[in-house]
Structures are given as C-alpha cells and as structure tokens.
N, C-alpha and C positions, 0 to 999 in steps of 0.2 A: 766546430759546428756552432753557429750562433744560436742563442735562445731568445725568444720573444715573450714578453709578458703583457697581459692586458688586465688592468685592475680598475674596479669601480666600487662604490659603496652605496648602501641604501639602508633605511631604518627598519624595514619589515623582514623578519627572518624567513617567513614562508615565501615571500617574493624573491629573496636572495637565493633560496634553495631552488625555486622554479627557474630563475635566471641561470644558475649554474647547470641545471639539468639541460636547459635549452642549448647552452654553449657546447655541450658534448656532441651535438649534431652538426657543428660547424665544419666547413671544408675551407682550407685544410684542417684536418682533425687535430684537436689539441692533445698534447701529451699528458696533461693533467688539468683538473678543475677542482677548486676548493672554495669553501665558504668558511670564514673565520670571524668570530666576534671581536671587534676592536676593544681591547681591555682598558678602556678609559671611562667606563661607567655611562657612556652616552647611548648605549643600545644600538650602535651602528654595526652593520655587518659588511665585511669586505668580500667581494667575489674576485678570485684570481684565476686567470686562464693562461696556460703555458703552451708554447708552440716551438717547434724546431724549424719552422719556416714562417715567413711573414703572414700574419692573419688577414682575413677579409675585414677591413675596418668598417666598411659600410654595413656588413651583416652584424658586426658587434654593436654599431650605433643603433641599428634597428631593434636589436634584442634589448639593449639598455632602455630605450624609449618605451618599448612595450611593457617593461616591468617596473617602470618608475624609478630607474636608477640614473645616477650621474653618468655622463658619457665615459666610456672606457678610456683610460690613459694607456697607450701602447708604447712599449719601450723595447729596444733591442739591446741585449746584454752581450758584451764581447766574450770570446773564448777565454777561459781562465784556467790555469792549472791551480786548483784550489789548495791542494796540499802544499805546493811550493809557495803559494801566496801566504798561507797560514804560517809556514816556517819563517818567512821573511818578516811578517808583521807581528807575530805573537812572541814577544820576548818573555823570558821567565818572569814570574810574578811572586812576590812575597806577600803573605797575608798572615799577620801574627808570626807564629813559629813555622808556618807552612811555606814550602817552596814548590811551586808548580812549574813543570818544564816538559818539553818534548825531548825525544831521544837525541835529536840533533843538538840539544844543549846539555847533554849529559856531563860534559867536561866542566860546566860552570856551576855545578851543584855545590853550595858551601857546606862546611862541616857542621855549623851550628844551626841546623834546621831539621824539619820533618819533611823529607822529599816526597812528592807525589808526581808520578810520571803519567802524563796524558799525551797520547800520540796526536800529531797534527791532523791526521785523517779523522780524528774523533774530537773535533774542536769545540763542540758545544759543551759548556760546563768546564772549560779548562781553568777557570779562575780569572779570566780576563774580563768577564762581565762583573759589574759592580755588585750584583746580588750574590754571586758565588764568593767574591772577596769578602763581602760583609758577613756572610754565614761562617766562613772560615775564621774571620777575626772574632766573631762572637763565640765560636767554639774554643778558640785560643783563650779568650778572656775568662770563660767559665773554668777552664783548666787552671789558669793562673789564680783564680779565687779559691782553689782547693777542691772544686767539684770533680768527681771521677765517675764517668758514665759506666754503669754496670749493666744496663739493659737499654740499648740505644737502637732507634729505628730511623731510617731516612725514607720519607714518603715522597714519591715523585722524584726518584734518585737521579734520573738522567744518566750521566756517565759515572755516577757513584763517587764523585769527588768528596762529598761531605761524609759519606759512610766510611770511605777509606781514611779520611782524616781522623775520624773518631777511632777507628781500629788501630791507627798508627800510634796514638797517644795513650790509649787505655787498653787493658787486657779484656778478654772475652770476645764473643761473636757479635757483630753488628748486623742487623737486618736491613735490607734495602728493597724497595719496591717501586715499580713504575707501571703505568697502564699500557705502555708501548713496548711491544716485544723487541723492536729494534733497539730501544734504549736499554732494556735489560740484557740483550746480547752484548751491546757495547760495554755496559757496566761489568759484565762477567770478564770480558777481555781485559779491561783496565785492572780489575782485581788481580788477574793472573800476572799482568805486567809488573805489578807492584808487590809480587810475592805475598799476597794476602789471601790465597786460596785457603778456605776453611775458616777464615776470620771474618769474611763478609758473605752472608747468605742473601741471595737475590731471588725475588719472586715477581711474577707478573700479575698485577691486579689493580683495581681502582681503589684508592684510599686504603682503608684497613680491611677490605673485603677479601681476606684470604685466611684460611684456617691457621696457617703458621703465625701470621701476625696476631690473630685473636688469641692464640694459645700462649703467646709470650707476653701479652699485656698483663699489668700496666708497665709502662716504660718510664724510666727516670729522665730520659731525654728523647724528644721527637724533633727531627730536622725536616723542614719542608720548604724547599725553594721552588715554588710553583707560580701561581697567579692569584690576584686578589679574589676573584670569584670562587675558585675552588677552596682557598684558605678559609673564607667566610663559611662556605657550606660545610667544611670539615670541622669547624670549631666545636660542635657538640661531641663528635667522635674523638677529637683531640682531648677534650676534657674528661671523657670517659675512659681514655686509654693511657692517661698519665698518672704517675703516683701522686700522693697527696701533696708532696712538695717538689714535684718534678718540673722540668723545664721544657719549653718549646722554643726553637729558633725558626723564625718565619721570614721568608723573603720572596722575591719575584714581584716586588712592589715599587711603583713609582712613589716618590716622596709624598705626593698629595693623596695617595691611597692608604697610607699607613694608619691614619686615625680611624678609618672605618674598620680596618682589620683589628686594630687594638680594641676597639669597642666591642666587637663580636667576641673576643677572647676574655675580656673583662667580665662580660655577661655570663661566661661559663666558669668564672671563679679565678681567673688568672690575674696577676698583677705585673705591671711592666717593670723589668729589670734594666733594660738598656734599649736605646734606639740609635742604631748606627746608620750613618749616611755616607754613601760612596757615590759622588756625583749626583745624578738624578734618582738614585735608587736607595731604598730603605731596607734595613734588616731589623726585625724586632726580636728581642729575647724576653720571654715572659715566664713567670713561675706560678704554678698552682698554689693558691693560698690555703694553708692548713685550716 
C-alpha cells in the first residue's frame, strides 16, 4: 500500500498548530498529522500530513495559503519492507571497542570487541548515525584514559545503546530514561537481547524528572544523545546532577550547533575534554571542574 506525504513550513508555531488541526478535517482523511520544530535554530516549524491514498492537493493549497505557509510538497512513497531494507543497508559498525550488529550478522562478530545486538526492526540508535558512533567512541576514550563509571545514567536513551555500552564495560547498574514509552519499551527489549537484565534499569520521564533518577544523583557520567535545544535546557540540571569531577557526553548536534551547547555547559562549570566529529555530527565530552 503506498504512502503519501504532504510537507510545508512556516515561522509561526501557533499558525503551524492551527494548520495541522485544520488538516485533520481533510478528505481523504490523513492517517497522521504532526508539527515539528526544525532543529537548526531558525525558528521554523514543519507541518507533516500523511495519507494512505492520494490527498486533495487543492484543499491542501488552500489551507496553506490561509495560514501563511509555503505550498505543500506532496510525495508518494513506494511500498518498502523496512526490516529487509535495514538488513540490506545497515552493515555492522565498529565504534572504539564496540561492535554493533543485527542478529542476521551474528556470525560476523569479532572476538576483540564489546558486542551490542540491535535488531533491524529497532533501527533507530543502532550506531549507524554519526551521533551514536561519536558517543560510543567518547565512551571508549574515557575508558582508555582509565575512567571507570560507577554511577552512570543515559538521558533520552532511545534504544539504550549507550547505556548498554556502559554496562558492558563497567560493573554496576546503569540507569536509562526516555520521555517516549515506545522508546523505553524498545530499550527494555534490547537490554534483554543483550543479556543485560538487571544491569540496565529503564524509566519513562522527561529529563531527570523521576524519583529514581533524583535518588541516584550525583552521577559520575551522564550520557545524552538528544538535540541542541533540550541539551541547552538541561544544562543546569546536568550541572546539579553530576559529581564535582564527573563527565557528560553530549550529542545529537550538527557541527555548527556544538559551540552553543558547549557555551551553555561551560556556564554551568564544565570544561571541554574532547570534541569528536563524525561527518556532519558533533559529540562533546565535558568534565565538571572542581
């Protein structure tokens, strides 16, 4: 069954939300409507509308014009077996001592590595994105320098790749959290697949807003592979939740966004340890200054 998408952008959040609400009344009825802030610092909002049959492009054009938006770009997406596609396209990845793979590549796991199994159906966060690779490399580099995480938390954990990486190389229990219940369910499944039950504890919450996370603070290492805006907003909580010489590893950043995030953390008392670049993506490792 084909899928149709209709996408437009505009600068005003309230108008974007009004346009999205109006799109819900379209015929044929959309299967989903969303408003997303474009994470480039421009204050632009994208409205996405999704259909299983061809939309009424005239109605879309009228709604866009009424709300001051650019004309919708309508596209038809072909049918795709996404699990098969992921299995074809996502080869195993090495990041430092870590080796990320799907079960279809289980025979290719080398002996001199820390293996992390992520199933193809759970592709987000498998390590093929430059931000995940950068975070795992930063984790590896800290370990090589002699740091041993005794109290580690992964904020915005997604599939829990980073939390599992920490649990694989250091003893103790690693905490992981995400605001999205689907993400925490996926993370729990990945933890079980990697025989880490009892070694990675997962909670659903925004930021540090959970009694378990507050009770375990301060942390000697905080991992956060999210986005520029949330990282900057979380900087004060990060500073309050880390030990006096603890580390944070931050990513989800385009290279041009790294300086703004670094400045927010320097203002909270952190100093830069390393800035890793993988393609267009940056990962920052910072340490709280005593």
